[in-house]
C-alpha positions as CSV (number, residue, x, y, z in Angstrom):
1,X,16.7,-37.6,-7.3
2,X,15.4,-35.2,-4.6
3,X,11.7,-35.3,-3.9
4,X,9.7,-32.6,-2.0
5,X,9.1,-33.5,1.7
6,X,5.5,-34.3,1.1
7,X,6.2,-36.7,-1.8
8,X,5.5,-40.3,-1.1
9,X,8.5,-42.4,-2.1
10,X,7.0,-45.8,-1.3
11,X,6.9,-48.3,-4.2
12,X,3.8,-48.2,-6.3
13,X,1.6,-51.3,-6.3
14,X,2.9,-54.0,-8.6
15,X,1.0,-55.5,-11.5
16,X,-0.9,-54.2,-14.4
17,X,-4.6,-55.0,-15.0
18,X,-6.2,-55.5,-18.4
19,X,-7.8,-52.1,-18.1
20,X,-4.6,-50.3,-17.5
21,X,-2.9,-48.3,-20.3
22,X,-0.2,-50.2,-22.1
23,X,0.7,-47.5,-24.7
24,X,-0.6,-44.6,-26.8
25,X,-0.2,-44.6,-30.5
26,X,-0.8,-41.5,-32.6
27,X,-2.7,-41.8,-35.9
28,X,-4.6,-39.6,-38.3
29,X,-6.9,-42.5,-39.1
30,X,-9.4,-41.8,-41.9
31,X,-10.1,-38.3,-40.7
32,X,-6.6,-36.8,-41.4
33,X,-6.7,-35.2,-38.0
34,X,-3.9,-36.5,-35.6
35,X,-5.2,-38.2,-32.5
36,X,-3.9,-40.5,-29.8
37,X,-5.4,-44.0,-29.4
38,X,-5.0,-45.5,-25.9
39,X,-4.4,-49.2,-26.0
40,X,-4.9,-51.2,-22.8
41,X,-3.0,-54.3,-21.6
42,X,-6.1,-56.4,-22.3
43,X,-6.1,-55.4,-25.9
44,X,-2.4,-56.3,-26.2
45,X,-3.0,-59.7,-24.5
46,X,-5.9,-60.5,-26.9
47,X,-3.7,-59.6,-29.9
48,X,-0.9,-61.7,-28.6
49,X,-3.2,-64.7,-28.0
50,X,-4.5,-64.4,-31.5
51,X,-1.0,-64.4,-32.9
52,X,-0.1,-67.4,-30.8
53,X,-3.0,-69.3,-32.4
54,X,-2.1,-68.3,-36.0
55,X,1.7,-67.9,-36.3
56,X,4.1,-70.8,-35.7
57,X,6.6,-69.7,-33.0
58,X,9.4,-72.1,-32.4
59,X,12.0,-70.7,-30.0
60,X,15.1,-69.5,-31.9
61,X,13.3,-68.5,-35.1
62,X,14.4,-65.3,-36.8
63,X,11.9,-62.5,-37.5
64,X,12.8,-59.7,-39.9
65,X,11.2,-56.5,-38.4
66,X,10.6,-53.9,-41.1
67,X,7.9,-51.8,-39.4
68,X,8.5,-48.5,-37.8
69,X,8.1,-48.6,-34.0
70,X,5.5,-45.9,-34.4
71,X,3.1,-48.2,-36.3
72,X,0.8,-50.5,-34.3
73,X,2.0,-53.7,-35.9
74,X,5.4,-53.2,-34.2
75,X,3.8,-54.7,-31.1
76,X,3.8,-58.0,-33.0
77,X,7.2,-57.5,-34.5
78,X,8.9,-56.5,-31.3
79,X,7.0,-57.5,-28.1
80,X,5.4,-60.7,-29.3
81,X,8.5,-62.0,-31.0
82,X,10.9,-61.3,-28.2
83,X,8.5,-62.8,-25.6
84,X,8.3,-66.0,-27.7
85,X,12.1,-66.4,-28.0
86,X,12.6,-65.1,-31.5
87,X,15.7,-63.5,-32.7
88,X,14.5,-60.1,-34.1
89,X,16.5,-58.4,-36.8
90,X,15.7,-54.7,-37.3
91,X,15.4,-53.7,-40.9
92,X,18.1,-51.3,-41.9
93,X,17.9,-50.9,-45.7
94,X,18.2,-53.0,-48.8
95,X,21.4,-54.8,-47.9
96,X,19.9,-56.0,-44.6
97,X,16.7,-57.1,-46.4
98,X,18.7,-59.1,-49.0
99,X,20.7,-60.9,-46.3
100,X,17.9,-61.5,-43.8
101,X,15.2,-62.4,-46.3
102,X,17.2,-65.6,-46.9
103,X,17.7,-66.3,-43.2
104,X,14.5,-65.3,-41.5
105,X,11.8,-67.9,-41.3
106,X,8.9,-65.3,-40.8
107,X,8.5,-61.9,-42.3
108,X,5.6,-59.5,-42.2
109,X,5.9,-57.1,-45.2
110,X,4.1,-55.2,-47.8
111,X,4.7,-56.3,-51.4
112,X,7.1,-53.5,-52.3
113,X,9.5,-54.7,-49.6
114,X,10.0,-58.2,-51.2
């Protein structure tokens, strides 16, 4: 990639602080008006610590992930699980659900997905 002559190509400082932005999720919330919600690393770490305290997480467990990556709980289903050594199976329709419901130890679903 070519940069302008005045562009600094030094590496940026390493490390993210709790106040730094982790991701933005878009929602209409209760207003029906779309808006972006900025989620910081500190918020994600607090959520992960809460899940560590409440959900058993033996390395090698299987997690059936049924949530769209655009939904906030996907942070649990993708990032928390993978960082704890889970095998993550992405939901791909009824056949995958029938197969993985028998194999996966932990599932986070709404009742209509059972």
